[in-house]
C-alpha positions as CSV (number, residue, x, y, z in Angstrom):
1,M,101.5,201.1,57.1
2,V,100.7,199.8,60.6
3,T,97.5,198.3,59.4
4,F,99.4,196.5,56.6
5,R,101.9,195.0,59.1
6,K,99.0,193.8,61.3
7,S,97.5,192.1,58.3
8,L,100.7,190.3,57.4
9,L,101.0,189.1,61.1
10,L,97.4,187.8,60.9
11,L,98.1,185.9,57.6
12,A,101.2,184.3,59.2
13,V,99.2,183.0,62.2
14,V,96.4,181.7,59.9
15,A,99.1,179.9,57.8
16,L,100.7,178.3,60.8
17,M,97.3,177.1,62.0
18,A,96.5,175.7,58.6
19,T,99.8,173.9,58.6
20,A,99.1,172.3,62.1
21,V,95.7,171.2,61.0
22,Q,97.1,169.8,57.8
23,A,99.7,167.9,59.9
24,Q,97.0,166.5,62.1
25,T,94.9,165.5,59.1
26,N,97.9,163.7,57.5
27,Q,98.8,161.6,60.7
28,P,99.2,158.1,59.3
29,F,96.9,155.3,60.4
30,E,98.8,153.1,62.8
31,C,98.0,150.6,65.6
32,S,100.1,149.2,68.5
33,A,99.6,146.4,70.9
34,Q,98.8,147.8,74.3
35,G,99.8,145.7,77.2
36,G,97.0,145.6,79.8
37,V,97.0,143.5,83.0
38,T,99.1,140.4,82.1
39,P,97.6,137.5,84.1
40,L,99.5,134.7,85.9
41,V,98.6,131.4,84.3
42,R,99.0,128.0,85.8
43,A,102.0,125.9,84.7
44,E,99.8,122.8,85.0
45,G,97.2,124.2,82.6
46,L,96.5,123.0,79.1
47,A,93.7,125.5,78.3
48,E,94.6,128.7,80.3
49,L,92.8,131.9,79.5
50,V,95.5,134.4,78.5
51,G,95.3,138.2,78.7
52,D,93.3,140.1,76.0
53,I,95.3,141.3,73.0
54,V,94.4,145.0,72.5
55,L,95.3,147.1,69.5
56,D,95.0,150.8,70.0
57,C,94.7,152.5,66.6
58,I,94.7,156.2,65.7
59,G,95.2,158.5,62.6
60,G,94.4,158.1,59.0
61,H,91.3,159.3,57.3
62,P,87.9,157.7,57.6
63,T,86.6,155.9,54.6
64,A,84.8,157.9,52.0
65,Y,81.0,158.4,52.3
66,G,79.1,155.2,51.3
67,V,82.2,153.3,50.3
68,E,82.7,149.9,51.8
69,V,85.5,149.8,54.4
70,P,88.2,147.4,53.2
71,K,88.3,144.1,55.1
72,V,91.4,142.6,56.6
73,T,92.4,139.3,58.3
74,F,94.0,139.4,61.8
75,T,96.3,136.5,62.7
76,V,97.7,135.8,66.1
77,Y,100.6,133.4,66.7
78,L,101.5,132.2,70.2
79,N,104.7,130.7,71.4
80,T,102.7,127.7,72.4
81,N,99.6,125.8,71.2
82,V,96.4,127.7,71.1
83,T,93.7,125.6,72.8
84,S,90.6,127.7,72.5
85,R,87.7,125.3,72.1
86,L,86.5,124.3,68.6
87,L,82.8,125.1,68.2
88,D,81.9,124.4,64.6
89,G,84.5,123.0,62.2
90,T,87.5,125.4,62.5
91,W,85.3,128.2,64.1
92,N,86.3,128.5,67.7
93,E,85.6,130.5,70.9
94,A,88.2,133.2,70.4
95,L,86.5,136.6,69.6
96,L,87.6,139.9,68.1
97,M,85.6,143.0,68.9
98,V,85.9,146.6,67.7
99,D,85.6,149.5,70.0
100,D,84.4,147.4,73.0
101,P,80.7,147.4,72.3
102,A,78.5,147.5,75.4
103,P,76.3,144.5,76.4
104,G,73.0,144.6,74.5
105,S,74.7,146.2,71.5
106,Q,77.0,143.3,70.5
107,T,76.5,141.5,67.3
108,I,78.6,138.6,66.0
109,C,79.5,138.1,62.3
110,T,78.4,134.7,61.0
111,N,79.6,135.0,57.4
112,A,82.7,133.1,56.5
113,A,84.0,136.0,54.3
114,G,83.4,138.5,57.1
115,C,80.9,141.4,57.4
116,T,80.6,144.8,55.9
117,A,80.8,148.4,57.0
118,F,80.4,151.7,55.0
119,G,82.3,154.9,55.5
120,N,80.9,158.3,56.2
121,N,84.1,160.4,55.6
122,E,83.8,161.9,59.1
123,E,85.9,161.4,62.1
124,P,85.8,159.1,64.1
125,G,84.5,157.0,61.2
126,V,82.2,154.0,61.4
127,D,80.2,153.7,64.5
128,Y,81.0,150.2,65.9
129,S,78.8,150.6,69.0
130,I,76.0,148.5,67.3
131,G,75.7,146.3,64.3
132,V,72.8,146.5,61.9
133,S,71.6,144.0,59.3
134,S,71.7,146.5,56.4
135,P,74.3,149.0,57.2
136,G,74.4,152.5,55.7
137,P,77.1,155.1,55.7
138,G,78.9,155.2,59.0
139,Q,77.4,151.8,60.0
140,T,78.6,148.3,60.4
141,E,77.0,144.9,60.0
142,A,78.7,143.5,63.1
143,N,81.1,144.5,65.8
144,G,82.3,141.0,66.8
145,W,84.1,138.3,64.8
146,Q,84.7,134.7,65.7
147,G,88.1,133.2,65.4
148,R,89.1,130.3,63.2
149,Y,92.1,128.0,63.2
150,V,94.4,128.2,60.3
151,T,94.2,124.9,58.3
152,G,96.4,123.2,55.8
153,N,95.4,119.7,54.5
154,T,92.8,119.7,57.2
155,V,95.5,119.7,59.9
156,I,95.0,122.5,62.5
157,D,98.1,124.7,62.9
158,G,98.4,124.4,66.6
159,N,99.7,127.9,67.6
160,T,97.8,130.1,65.1
161,I,94.3,131.7,65.1
162,E,92.7,134.2,62.7
163,W,89.7,136.4,62.3
164,V,88.6,136.9,58.7
165,G,86.8,139.8,57.0
166,V,87.1,142.5,59.6
167,P,86.5,146.0,58.3
168,V,88.7,148.5,60.2
169,D,87.9,152.2,59.5
170,P,90.6,154.7,60.4
171,P,89.3,157.0,63.1
172,G,91.2,160.1,62.2
173,T,93.2,162.1,64.8
174,Q,90.4,162.9,67.3
175,A,89.6,159.4,68.5
176,H,91.1,155.9,69.0
177,R,89.9,152.7,67.4
178,I,90.2,149.7,69.8
179,I,90.5,146.2,68.5
180,R,90.3,143.5,71.2
181,M,91.0,139.8,70.9
182,T,89.7,137.7,73.8
183,N,88.9,134.1,74.8
184,I,92.3,132.9,73.7
185,R,93.3,129.8,75.6
186,A,96.8,128.4,75.6
187,N,98.8,125.4,76.6
188,A,100.9,126.9,79.4
189,A,102.2,123.5,80.5
190,A,104.4,123.4,77.4
191,Q,106.2,126.5,78.5
192,G,106.8,125.5,82.1
193,V,107.7,127.9,84.8
194,G,111.2,128.9,83.5
195,G,114.3,129.2,85.5
196,G,115.6,131.7,88.0
197,L,113.4,134.5,89.4
198,I,111.6,135.4,86.2
199,P,108.6,133.2,85.1
200,S,108.2,132.0,81.6
201,Q,106.1,134.2,79.3
202,L,103.3,133.5,76.9
203,I,103.9,135.8,73.9
204,A,101.5,136.8,71.2
205,F,102.6,138.0,67.7
206,I,100.0,139.9,65.7
207,A,99.9,140.1,61.9
208,V,97.4,141.7,59.5
209,N,96.7,140.9,55.8
210,P,97.0,143.0,53.9
211,P,99.5,144.7,56.2
212,S,99.1,148.1,54.6
213,R,95.5,148.4,55.6
214,V,96.2,148.3,59.4
215,P,99.9,149.0,60.0
216,I,101.0,147.8,63.5
217,A,103.9,149.6,65.0
218,V,104.2,147.2,68.0
219,A,103.0,143.8,67.0
220,Q,104.0,141.7,70.0
221,Q,102.4,141.4,73.5
222,V,103.1,139.4,76.6
223,V,99.8,137.7,77.4
224,G,100.7,135.5,80.4
225,F,103.3,134.8,83.0
226,V,103.6,131.0,83.7
227,Q,103.8,130.0,87.4
228,D,103.1,126.8,89.3
229,G,99.6,127.1,90.6
230,L,99.2,124.3,93.2
231,N,100.9,122.9,96.3
232,F,99.5,119.7,97.7
233,A,100.1,118.0,101.1
234,A,98.5,115.1,102.9
235,G,98.5,113.7,106.4
236,S,99.0,110.0,107.1
237,T,97.6,107.4,109.4
238,S,98.0,103.7,110.2
239,G,95.9,100.9,111.5
240,L,96.1,97.3,112.6
241,Q,94.9,94.5,110.3
242,C,93.1,92.7,113.1
243,E,91.3,95.8,114.7
244,N,87.9,97.0,113.7
245,S,88.3,100.6,112.5
246,G,84.7,101.5,113.4
247,T,81.2,101.2,111.9
248,C,82.3,102.3,108.4
249,A,79.6,105.0,108.5
250,F,80.4,108.6,109.4
251,D,78.7,111.9,110.0
252,S,79.9,115.5,110.6
253,E,80.5,115.2,114.3
254,D,84.3,115.0,114.3
255,Y,85.6,116.9,111.2
256,T,86.7,119.8,113.4
257,P,89.9,121.3,111.9
258,Q,92.8,122.0,114.2
259,A,95.1,125.0,114.0
260,D,97.7,123.1,112.0
261,G,95.2,121.8,109.5
262,L,95.0,118.3,110.9
263,I,91.4,117.0,111.0
264,S,90.3,115.3,114.2
265,S,90.0,111.5,113.8
266,S,90.7,112.0,110.1
267,V,93.5,112.5,107.6
268,Y,93.7,115.8,105.9
269,L,94.3,116.8,102.3
270,K,95.6,120.3,101.7
271,Y,95.4,122.1,98.4
272,S,97.2,125.5,98.4
273,E,97.3,128.3,95.8
274,R,100.6,129.5,94.6
275,F,98.9,132.8,93.6
276,G,95.6,134.4,94.4
277,S,93.7,133.4,91.2
278,A,95.0,129.8,91.0
279,F,91.5,128.7,92.2
280,K,88.6,129.9,90.1
281,Q,84.8,129.4,90.1
282,R,83.2,128.6,86.8
283,N,81.1,131.7,86.2
284,S,80.4,134.9,88.1
285,A,77.0,133.6,89.0
286,T,78.3,130.3,90.5
287,T,77.8,130.0,94.2
288,V,77.9,127.3,96.8
289,G,74.1,127.3,96.8
290,S,73.8,127.4,93.0
291,P,76.7,125.4,91.7
292,T,75.5,125.3,88.1
293,A,74.2,128.9,87.8
294,L,75.3,131.0,84.8
295,E,75.1,134.6,83.8
296,P,76.6,136.7,80.9
297,Q,80.1,137.9,81.3
298,D,79.8,140.3,78.4
299,V,81.7,143.5,79.3
300,P,84.8,143.7,77.1
301,G,88.0,144.0,79.0
302,H,86.3,143.4,82.4
303,G,88.0,140.2,83.6
304,L,86.2,138.5,86.5
305,S,88.9,135.9,87.5
306,T,86.6,133.0,86.7
307,E,87.3,130.0,84.5
308,T,84.9,131.5,82.0
309,G,86.1,134.3,79.8
310,F,84.0,136.7,77.7
311,Y,80.6,135.1,77.5
312,N,77.5,136.4,75.7
313,P,74.7,133.8,75.5
314,S,72.6,136.1,73.3
315,F,75.1,135.8,70.4
316,D,74.0,134.1,67.2
317,S,74.5,130.3,67.6
318,T,75.2,129.6,64.0
319,H,78.9,128.8,64.7
320,G,78.5,128.4,68.5
321,A,79.4,131.9,69.4
322,N,76.6,131.9,72.1
323,V,78.8,129.5,74.2
324,A,82.1,131.0,73.4
325,G,84.2,131.6,76.5
326,L,82.0,129.5,78.7
327,A,84.1,127.1,80.9
328,S,83.1,123.5,81.3
329,Q,83.5,123.7,85.0
330,G,85.3,125.6,87.8
331,T,88.7,124.7,89.1
332,R,88.7,121.1,90.2
333,L,90.8,119.5,92.9
334,V,91.5,115.8,92.5
335,A,92.7,113.2,95.0
336,K,93.9,109.9,93.5
337,F,94.3,107.1,96.0
338,T,96.3,104.1,94.8
339,N,97.7,100.9,96.3
340,L,95.0,100.8,98.9
341,P,95.0,97.5,100.8
342,S,92.1,95.3,99.9
343,G,89.2,95.5,102.2
344,V,89.7,99.2,103.0
345,K,86.8,101.7,102.4
346,V,87.3,105.4,101.8
347,W,85.1,108.3,102.9
348,V,85.8,111.9,102.2
349,S,84.3,115.2,103.4
350,D,81.8,116.6,100.9
351,Q,83.2,120.1,101.2
352,N,86.3,121.8,102.4
353,T,86.6,121.9,106.2
354,Q,88.8,124.9,106.4
355,S,89.7,127.7,103.9
356,S,90.6,131.3,103.5
357,G,87.9,132.5,101.1
358,D,87.6,129.7,98.6
359,K,84.8,127.1,98.9
360,A,84.6,123.7,97.1
361,Q,82.2,120.9,97.0
362,L,82.4,117.2,96.1
363,V,81.5,116.4,92.5
364,T,79.0,113.6,92.1
365,N,79.8,111.0,89.4
366,A,83.1,112.6,88.3
367,D,85.3,110.3,86.3
368,S,88.7,109.0,87.3
369,N,90.4,112.1,85.9
370,G,88.1,114.6,87.6
371,G,85.9,115.4,84.6
372,G,82.2,115.2,84.2
373,G,79.6,115.0,87.0
374,T,78.0,117.8,88.9
375,P,79.0,119.4,92.2
376,D,76.4,119.1,94.9
377,A,74.9,122.3,96.5
378,H,77.1,123.3,99.4
379,D,75.3,123.7,102.7
380,S,76.4,124.5,106.3
381,S,76.9,120.9,107.5
382,I,79.8,118.8,106.5
383,E,79.1,115.2,105.7
384,F,81.3,112.3,104.8
385,K,80.6,110.3,101.6
386,E,82.0,107.0,100.5
387,I,83.9,106.9,97.2
388,T,84.3,103.7,95.3
389,V,87.5,101.6,95.6
390,S,88.3,99.4,92.7
391,G,91.5,97.4,92.4
392,G,93.0,99.4,95.2
393,S,92.3,102.8,93.5
394,A,89.8,105.5,94.1
395,T,89.3,109.1,93.1
396,A,87.6,112.0,94.8
397,T,87.0,115.3,93.0
398,W,85.9,118.7,94.4
399,E,85.0,121.8,92.4
400,V,85.7,125.4,93.5
401,L,82.3,127.1,93.7
402,E,83.4,130.4,95.2
403,S,86.8,132.0,94.9
404,D,88.7,134.9,96.3
405,S,91.3,136.2,93.8
406,F,92.7,138.7,96.3
407,T,94.1,136.2,98.7
408,T,96.4,133.2,98.3
409,G,94.7,130.5,100.3
410,S,94.3,126.8,101.0
411,V,91.4,124.4,101.2
412,Y,91.4,121.3,103.4
413,F,89.4,118.1,102.9
414,A,89.1,115.3,105.4
415,V,89.5,111.6,104.6
416,K,88.5,108.6,106.7
417,F,89.4,105.0,106.2
418,C,87.5,102.0,107.6
419,W,87.6,98.2,107.4
420,I,86.0,95.3,109.1
421,P,88.8,92.8,109.8
422,N,88.9,89.2,108.7
423,T,92.5,88.2,109.3
424,S,91.9,84.6,108.3
425,S,91.2,85.8,104.8
426,G,93.8,88.6,104.9
427,I,91.3,91.5,105.1
428,P,92.4,94.2,105.2
429,A,95.5,93.3,103.4
430,L,98.9,94.6,104.7
431,G,100.5,97.4,102.9
432,T,100.6,101.2,102.4
433,G,98.2,103.2,100.3
434,T,99.1,106.5,98.7
435,V,97.4,109.6,97.5
436,A,98.3,112.2,94.9
437,G,96.7,115.6,94.7
438,S,96.3,117.7,91.5
439,Y,94.2,120.0,89.5
440,G,91.4,118.5,87.4
441,P,90.2,117.5,85.0
442,L,93.4,115.7,83.9
443,S,94.1,115.4,80.2
444,D,96.8,114.8,77.7
445,A,95.1,116.9,75.0
446,V,97.6,119.6,74.1
447,V,95.8,121.0,71.1
448,A,92.3,122.4,70.4
449,T,89.4,120.1,70.1
450,S,85.6,120.3,70.3
451,T,85.3,117.7,73.1
452,N,88.0,118.4,75.7
453,L,87.1,120.3,78.8
454,Q,88.0,123.9,79.6
455,P,90.1,124.2,81.7
456,R,92.1,121.0,81.8
457,F,95.4,120.1,83.3
458,I,98.4,117.8,83.1
459,D,99.1,115.4,85.9
460,D,102.4,116.4,87.5
461,S,101.5,115.0,91.0
462,T,103.6,112.8,93.2
463,D,102.4,110.1,95.6
464,S,102.4,110.5,99.3
465,D,101.8,107.7,101.9
466,I,98.4,108.2,103.5
467,L,97.4,104.8,105.1
468,T,99.5,101.9,106.3
469,I,97.9,98.6,107.5
470,N,100.2,96.9,110.0
471,S,100.3,93.3,110.8
472,C,98.6,92.1,114.0
473,A,101.0,89.4,114.8
474,T,103.0,87.8,117.6
475,N,106.0,85.6,117.0
476,L,106.7,83.1,119.8
477,L,109.8,80.9,120.4
478,W,110.1,77.7,122.4
479,P,113.9,77.3,122.5
480,Y,113.8,73.5,123.2
481,V,111.1,70.8,122.9
482,T,111.5,67.1,122.6
483,N,109.7,63.8,122.1
484,Q,112.7,61.6,122.2
485,A,114.4,59.4,124.8
486,G,111.2,58.9,126.8
487,F,110.3,62.6,127.0
488,D,107.4,64.6,125.6
489,S,106.6,68.3,125.3
490,G,103.3,70.1,125.7
491,L,102.8,73.6,124.2
492,V,100.1,76.2,124.8
493,I,99.3,79.5,122.9
494,S,96.8,81.8,124.7
495,N,95.0,84.8,123.0
496,T,95.0,87.3,125.9
497,S,93.3,90.1,124.1
498,R,90.2,89.5,126.2
499,D,90.9,91.3,129.5
500,P,89.3,93.7,132.0
501,F,91.1,96.8,130.5
502,G,88.9,97.5,127.5
503,T,91.4,96.1,125.0
504,T,90.1,95.7,121.4
505,T,89.7,91.9,121.0
506,Q,91.6,90.2,118.2
507,E,91.5,86.7,116.7
508,G,93.5,84.7,114.3
509,I,95.3,81.5,113.5
510,C,98.9,80.6,114.4
511,E,101.4,79.0,112.0
512,I,103.7,76.5,113.8
513,Y,107.2,75.9,112.4
514,Y,109.5,73.1,113.6
515,Y,113.3,73.3,113.4
516,G,115.2,70.2,114.3
517,N,114.7,66.5,113.5
518,S,112.2,63.7,114.0
519,N,114.3,60.7,115.1
520,G,116.9,61.5,112.4
521,S,114.4,62.5,109.8
522,D,113.2,65.9,108.5
523,P,111.1,67.9,110.8
524,P,107.4,68.2,110.3
525,S,106.1,70.7,107.7
526,M,104.4,73.9,108.9
527,E,101.2,73.3,110.8
528,E,98.3,75.8,110.9
529,T,96.1,76.0,114.0
530,P,92.3,76.5,113.9
531,L,91.2,80.1,114.7
532,I,92.0,81.1,118.2
533,D,89.5,83.7,119.5
534,A,90.0,86.2,122.3
535,G,90.2,84.3,125.6
536,G,90.8,81.0,123.8
537,Y,93.9,78.9,123.5
538,A,95.6,76.2,121.5
539,V,97.0,73.2,123.3
540,W,98.9,70.2,122.0
541,T,101.7,67.7,122.7
542,L,104.4,66.6,120.3
543,S,103.4,63.0,120.7
544,S,99.6,63.2,120.3
545,G,98.7,66.6,118.8
546,G,95.7,68.6,120.1
547,G,93.3,71.4,119.1
548,V,91.9,74.8,120.1
549,K,89.6,75.6,123.0
550,P,87.5,78.7,122.1
551,Y,86.6,81.0,125.0
552,G,84.2,79.1,127.2
553,M,83.9,76.1,124.8
554,P,85.3,72.6,124.7
555,L,88.2,71.5,122.6
556,E,87.7,71.6,118.8
557,G,89.6,71.4,115.6
558,N,92.9,69.6,115.2
559,I,96.6,70.3,115.6
560,A,98.7,67.4,114.2
561,A,101.2,65.5,116.3
562,A,104.9,65.7,115.7
563,P,106.1,62.4,117.1
564,G,109.9,61.9,117.6
565,F,110.7,65.6,117.1
566,E,113.4,67.4,119.0
567,G,114.5,71.0,118.4
568,Y,112.9,74.4,118.7
569,V,109.5,75.7,117.6
570,I,108.4,79.1,116.3
571,A,104.7,80.1,116.1
572,H,103.6,83.0,114.0
573,C,100.2,84.1,115.3
574,L,98.0,86.6,113.5
575,F,97.0,88.6,116.6
576,Q,99.1,90.8,118.9
577,Y,98.4,89.3,122.3
578,A,99.7,85.8,121.9
579,H,101.6,84.2,124.8
580,G,103.0,80.7,125.0
581,Y,103.9,78.1,127.6
582,G,106.0,75.0,127.2
583,F,106.2,71.8,129.4
584,I,108.8,69.1,129.1
585,S,108.6,65.9,131.2
586,D,109.2,62.1,131.1
587,L,106.1,60.1,130.3
588,G,103.7,60.6,133.2
589,A,106.0,63.3,134.7
590,Q,107.2,60.8,137.3
591,K,110.9,61.7,137.2
592,L,111.4,65.1,135.6
593,A,109.2,68.1,134.6
594,Q,110.1,71.6,133.5
595,G,107.8,74.4,132.4
596,Y,108.7,77.8,130.9
597,L,107.2,80.7,129.0
598,A,107.7,81.0,125.3
599,L,109.8,84.0,124.3
600,V,108.1,86.8,122.4
601,M,110.5,87.5,119.5
602,D,109.0,90.8,118.6
603,G,110.1,94.2,120.0
604,P,108.2,96.9,121.9
605,I,106.8,99.9,120.2
606,T,110.1,101.7,120.2
607,S,112.2,99.0,118.7
608,L,112.8,97.4,115.3
609,P,112.8,93.6,116.0
610,R,114.0,91.0,113.5
611,T,110.4,89.9,112.9
612,G,109.3,93.4,111.7
613,T,106.4,93.1,114.2
614,K,105.8,95.0,117.4
615,S,104.0,93.0,120.1
616,E,103.8,92.6,123.9
617,P,107.2,91.3,125.2
618,L,106.3,91.9,128.9
619,N,109.9,92.8,129.7
620,Q,111.1,89.3,129.2
């Protein structure tokens, strides 16, 4: 009897175990989107790499032995435009891989209808670790599929991407099947940064056709948080129109950065990251010494915080998969100078003068939007290089060649301006030049194309004043002069910029304005003197006119007479160190003579005179 009871107990245990095994065997096949590390993406970006979409699948029963695994189409919809680069027709750089195959074992499907796999009726089902050209039971033809844009009447559906003909074999209950979608780029600028404390989100919605083949329990995943990536600031400087700025040739001797970021004898440009990965080099092999070096980045799920995503150059090139994920360039930093006064030349440092881990180099032959060209190799010495100014505009572009995603840093570049003055022809012109700093290349391409660069950015920059050319002028007033009733007036303008104190010499003309009358008639029109050099002077009388005596030379040129005039005279001189003298007397100075200094109408450095010019009043 006891033996019989023990037998019944053993049968009950066996039955429970069988039920548990049966329950495991009958676990339905199901996938869910697994959120990994969701990256911050730049709100300025039009082609930002978003986080991988990962489906984790379990359950079901592997396909029967020798039977072809049914194919499905995966479709991803973003809440913004997908901008993954087109490579061949609608084939693009977005990739789907099954079970994260290792480098050297990755094969890409080149067939428009997809590739095949055959079941083996054993868990964990098909071995996706390597693709073979003629698969047998438990084998697959490929483990990677290239994305395509959904088309309708040849118009690309901007937010949708699909992978066609992917055989997904259920793994059973003892393993997981991983489906990874990578190299998806998105127009983050369309979403903006959002409001309040929570950034905008880039959201992916995943669908399968037919849906019964690969049921997805959680079909939505946040693939990016949108945040402003860049802050820009610039210093400013000013100069005098009449003063020589230097030799217009620079070297590395005075670029030394100060603690506050100001560059000695230069103007600084400061580009600051808003988060640690806002500046990225092109590829993991890119260095300051080898700015165009490339190497594979072919470990699935192993993000390297570069502008390049998953990149396997050994893939079949039929539809361009061998360049999928490869960025056109690293992060570029663009400075656009506008409204530069004519005659001004611009020189910039060829590399950043100060940073906290990131290194950038000037790009040779970049276009006005920061695209194209090649960054020079970065060496230990900083040099200044001239950039072309055309129509008052110029552009400088630097590319990040090494980046540190663990720190939020800034890079500084130095700018120098120079000019050789020729005030008689208005060189340099008066005015204020501006600069705007942004990411680059700049673009307005908000959808996927085969020609636009990856990454690319909108231009949301604002102009900052960087260079002001001030007038070198002195305005003189003779309150009373006359050539009436037997009197005459003599006037002198001296250019005192030649002195024993090392003052930079200036030269220029003077414009003479008469206010009053000439024996009841209108006053003379404005008279322009010949050029008055440093140490020279203009001298004339109302009755007879005169000319200019250059320094150490005899009288030359001509200043017209103003016979019969009585009133006051204002002279506008295009140099800062003009001083005047007036002398009134009867003819021959036999009865009455009076001399006086002309008044300087301008203010000292700390004032704002009515002329808008600051000269040398000499406390008058």
